[in-house]
mmCIF file of the C-alpha atoms, coordinates in Angstrom:
data_MODEL
# 
_entry.id   MODEL 
# 
loop_
_atom_site.group_PDB 
_atom_site.id 
_atom_site.type_symbol 
_atom_site.label_atom_id 
_atom_site.label_alt_id 
_atom_site.label_comp_id 
_atom_site.label_asym_id 
_atom_site.label_entity_id 
_atom_site.label_seq_id 
_atom_site.pdbx_PDB_ins_code 
_atom_site.Cartn_x 
_atom_site.Cartn_y 
_atom_site.Cartn_z 
_atom_site.occupancy 
_atom_site.B_iso_or_equiv 
_atom_site.pdbx_formal_charge 
_atom_site.auth_seq_id 
_atom_site.auth_comp_id 
_atom_site.auth_asym_id 
_atom_site.auth_atom_id 
_atom_site.pdbx_PDB_model_num 
ATOM 1  C CA . MET A 1 1  ? 25.281  49.539 -2.321 1.00 0.00 ? 1  MET A CA 1 
ATOM 2  C CA . SER A 1 2  ? 23.942  49.341 -6.062 1.00 0.00 ? 2  SER A CA 1 
ATOM 3  C CA . ASP A 1 3  ? 20.553  49.851 -6.889 1.00 0.00 ? 3  ASP A CA 1 
ATOM 4  C CA . ALA A 1 4  ? 20.221  46.643 -8.624 1.00 0.00 ? 4  ALA A CA 1 
ATOM 5  C CA . ARG A 1 5  ? 21.297  45.034 -5.357 1.00 0.00 ? 5  ARG A CA 1 
ATOM 6  C CA . LYS A 1 6  ? 19.028  46.922 -3.150 1.00 0.00 ? 6  LYS A CA 1 
ATOM 7  C CA . GLN A 1 7  ? 16.040  45.574 -5.624 1.00 0.00 ? 7  GLN A CA 1 
ATOM 8  C CA . ALA A 1 8  ? 17.338  42.216 -5.246 1.00 0.00 ? 8  ALA A CA 1 
ATOM 9  C CA . LEU A 1 9  ? 17.362  42.505 -1.168 1.00 0.00 ? 9  LEU A CA 1 
ATOM 10 C CA . ARG A 1 10 ? 13.885  43.970 -1.349 1.00 0.00 ? 10 ARG A CA 1 
ATOM 11 C CA . GLU A 1 11 ? 12.505  41.385 -3.230 1.00 0.00 ? 11 GLU A CA 1 
ATOM 12 C CA . GLU A 1 12 ? 14.142  38.793 -1.171 1.00 0.00 ? 12 GLU A CA 1 
ATOM 13 C CA . ILE A 1 13 ? 12.522  40.427 1.658  1.00 0.00 ? 13 ILE A CA 1 
ATOM 14 C CA . ALA A 1 14 ? 9.299   40.466 -0.005 1.00 0.00 ? 14 ALA A CA 1 
ATOM 15 C CA . GLN A 1 15 ? 9.516   36.554 -0.465 1.00 0.00 ? 15 GLN A CA 1 
ATOM 16 C CA . LYS A 1 16 ? 10.135  36.011 3.132  1.00 0.00 ? 16 LYS A CA 1 
ATOM 17 C CA . VAL A 1 17 ? 7.126   38.290 4.233  1.00 0.00 ? 17 VAL A CA 1 
ATOM 18 C CA . ARG A 1 18 ? 5.178   36.223 1.572  1.00 0.00 ? 18 ARG A CA 1 
ATOM 19 C CA . GLU A 1 19 ? 6.112   33.039 3.076  1.00 0.00 ? 19 GLU A CA 1 
ATOM 20 C CA . TYR A 1 20 ? 5.651   34.332 6.887  1.00 0.00 ? 20 TYR A CA 1 
ATOM 21 C CA . ALA A 1 21 ? 1.803   35.574 5.961  1.00 0.00 ? 21 ALA A CA 1 
ATOM 22 C CA . ALA A 1 22 ? 1.306   31.757 4.319  1.00 0.00 ? 22 ALA A CA 1 
ATOM 23 C CA . LEU A 1 23 ? 2.380   30.278 7.547  1.00 0.00 ? 23 LEU A CA 1 
ATOM 24 C CA . SER A 1 24 ? 0.805   32.839 9.849  1.00 0.00 ? 24 SER A CA 1 
ATOM 25 C CA . PHE A 1 25 ? -2.240  34.255 8.500  1.00 0.00 ? 25 PHE A CA 1 
ATOM 26 C CA . SER A 1 26 ? -3.886  31.538 6.420  1.00 0.00 ? 26 SER A CA 1 
ATOM 27 C CA . ALA A 1 27 ? -7.478  31.048 6.988  1.00 0.00 ? 27 ALA A CA 1 
ATOM 28 C CA . PRO A 1 28 ? -8.118  27.951 9.049  1.00 0.00 ? 28 PRO A CA 1 
ATOM 29 C CA . GLU A 1 29 ? -10.786 25.419 8.274  1.00 0.00 ? 29 GLU A CA 1 
ATOM 30 C CA . PHE A 1 30 ? -14.175 26.965 9.557  1.00 0.00 ? 30 PHE A CA 1 
ATOM 31 C CA . VAL A 1 31 ? -15.769 24.687 11.868 1.00 0.00 ? 31 VAL A CA 1 
ATOM 32 C CA . PRO A 1 32 ? -19.226 26.029 13.125 1.00 0.00 ? 32 PRO A CA 1 
ATOM 33 C CA . GLY A 1 33 ? -19.198 26.649 16.764 1.00 0.00 ? 33 GLY A CA 1 
ATOM 34 C CA . GLN A 1 34 ? -15.763 26.235 17.198 1.00 0.00 ? 34 GLN A CA 1 
ATOM 35 C CA . THR A 1 35 ? -13.904 28.722 14.520 1.00 0.00 ? 35 THR A CA 1 
ATOM 36 C CA . THR A 1 36 ? -13.228 31.850 15.855 1.00 0.00 ? 36 THR A CA 1 
ATOM 37 C CA . VAL A 1 37 ? -14.829 35.063 13.617 1.00 0.00 ? 37 VAL A CA 1 
ATOM 38 C CA . PRO A 1 38 ? -12.960 38.258 14.531 1.00 0.00 ? 38 PRO A CA 1 
ATOM 39 C CA . PRO A 1 39 ? -16.124 40.866 15.254 1.00 0.00 ? 39 PRO A CA 1 
ATOM 40 C CA . SER A 1 40 ? -13.884 43.455 13.088 1.00 0.00 ? 40 SER A CA 1 
ATOM 41 C CA . GLY A 1 41 ? -13.742 41.142 9.841  1.00 0.00 ? 41 GLY A CA 1 
ATOM 42 C CA . LYS A 1 42 ? -10.376 42.096 9.693  1.00 0.00 ? 42 LYS A CA 1 
ATOM 43 C CA . VAL A 1 43 ? -8.233  40.491 7.162  1.00 0.00 ? 43 VAL A CA 1 
ATOM 44 C CA . ILE A 1 44 ? -4.664  40.643 6.941  1.00 0.00 ? 44 ILE A CA 1 
ATOM 45 C CA . GLY A 1 45 ? -2.417  38.766 4.795  1.00 0.00 ? 45 GLY A CA 1 
ATOM 46 C CA . ALA A 1 46 ? 0.836   39.216 2.248  1.00 0.00 ? 46 ALA A CA 1 
ATOM 47 C CA . PRO A 1 47 ? -0.065  41.892 0.328  1.00 0.00 ? 47 PRO A CA 1 
ATOM 48 C CA . GLU A 1 48 ? -0.898  43.946 3.345  1.00 0.00 ? 48 GLU A CA 1 
ATOM 49 C CA . LEU A 1 49 ? 2.243   42.892 4.998  1.00 0.00 ? 49 LEU A CA 1 
ATOM 50 C CA . GLU A 1 50 ? 4.323   43.583 2.117  1.00 0.00 ? 50 GLU A CA 1 
ATOM 51 C CA . MET A 1 51 ? 2.824   46.991 1.935  1.00 0.00 ? 51 MET A CA 1 
ATOM 52 C CA . MET A 1 52 ? 3.707   47.545 5.441  1.00 0.00 ? 52 MET A CA 1 
ATOM 53 C CA . THR A 1 53 ? 7.365   46.313 5.099  1.00 0.00 ? 53 THR A CA 1 
ATOM 54 C CA . ASP A 1 54 ? 8.033   48.615 1.489  1.00 0.00 ? 54 ASP A CA 1 
ATOM 55 C CA . ALA A 1 55 ? 7.102   51.437 4.145  1.00 0.00 ? 55 ALA A CA 1 
ATOM 56 C CA . VAL A 1 56 ? 9.396   50.497 6.822  1.00 0.00 ? 56 VAL A CA 1 
ATOM 57 C CA . LEU A 1 57 ? 12.156  49.910 4.230  1.00 0.00 ? 57 LEU A CA 1 
ATOM 58 C CA . ASP A 1 58 ? 11.714  53.494 2.641  1.00 0.00 ? 58 ASP A CA 1 
ATOM 59 C CA . GLY A 1 59 ? 11.746  54.817 6.171  1.00 0.00 ? 59 GLY A CA 1 
ATOM 60 C CA . TRP A 1 60 ? 8.293   55.931 5.949  1.00 0.00 ? 60 TRP A CA 1 
ATOM 61 C CA . LEU A 1 61 ? 6.689   55.092 9.530  1.00 0.00 ? 61 LEU A CA 1 
ATOM 62 C CA . THR A 1 62 ? 3.808   57.761 9.400  1.00 0.00 ? 62 THR A CA 1 
ATOM 63 C CA . THR A 1 63 ? 3.139   58.648 5.902  1.00 0.00 ? 63 THR A CA 1 
ATOM 64 C CA . ASP A 1 64 ? 4.663   57.662 2.558  1.00 0.00 ? 64 ASP A CA 1 
ATOM 65 C CA . ALA A 1 65 ? 4.639   58.809 -1.046 1.00 0.00 ? 65 ALA A CA 1 
ATOM 66 C CA . LEU A 1 66 ? 0.856   57.744 -1.483 1.00 0.00 ? 66 LEU A CA 1 
ATOM 67 C CA . THR A 1 67 ? -0.393  59.822 1.200  1.00 0.00 ? 67 THR A CA 1 
ATOM 68 C CA . PRO A 1 68 ? -1.183  62.752 -0.943 1.00 0.00 ? 68 PRO A CA 1 
ATOM 69 C CA . HIS A 1 69 ? -3.063  60.801 -3.645 1.00 0.00 ? 69 HIS A CA 1 
ATOM 70 C CA . LEU A 1 70 ? -4.975  59.151 -0.778 1.00 0.00 ? 70 LEU A CA 1 
ATOM 71 C CA . LYS A 1 71 ? -5.982  62.496 0.922  1.00 0.00 ? 71 LYS A CA 1 
ATOM 72 C CA . ASN A 1 72 ? -7.201  63.716 -2.634 1.00 0.00 ? 72 ASN A CA 1 
ATOM 73 C CA . GLY A 1 73 ? -9.435  60.495 -2.851 1.00 0.00 ? 73 GLY A CA 1 
ATOM 74 C CA . TRP A 1 74 ? -7.343  59.335 -5.852 1.00 0.00 ? 74 TRP A CA 1 
ATOM 75 C CA . PRO A 1 75 ? -7.365  55.366 -6.607 1.00 0.00 ? 75 PRO A CA 1 
ATOM 76 C CA . ILE A 1 76 ? -4.356  53.761 -6.031 1.00 0.00 ? 76 ILE A CA 1 
ATOM 77 C CA . ILE A 1 77 ? -2.958  50.757 -7.992 1.00 0.00 ? 77 ILE A CA 1 
ATOM 78 C CA . TRP A 1 78 ? -0.839  48.613 -5.882 1.00 0.00 ? 78 TRP A CA 1 
ATOM 79 C CA . ALA A 1 79 ? 0.072   44.997 -6.542 1.00 0.00 ? 79 ALA A CA 1 
ATOM 80 C CA . GLY A 1 80 ? -2.580  44.750 -8.789 1.00 0.00 ? 80 GLY A CA 1 
ATOM 81 C CA . ALA A 1 81 ? -5.654  45.862 -6.602 1.00 0.00 ? 81 ALA A CA 1 
ATOM 82 C CA . VAL A 1 82 ? -7.215  49.129 -6.635 1.00 0.00 ? 82 VAL A CA 1 
ATOM 83 C CA . CYS A 1 83 ? -7.015  51.157 -3.115 1.00 0.00 ? 83 CYS A CA 1 
# 
């Protein structure tokens, strides 16, 4: 499979992940006394799902190419955010 085709497939998958995140993880309207607020304050959305999917597509299920940088405390720029 050509590199161009692989990249096109990855972008198609990323688009589907963004669509899924919009449907599954959009914040509901907050209604005091009714809306559940997770105690962990965990927030997950399209960027997080895209990074996880990217790692799976690369075959990195435990560590990846960014691990050495994170272990050394280097800031990582990913999708416009500094991690």
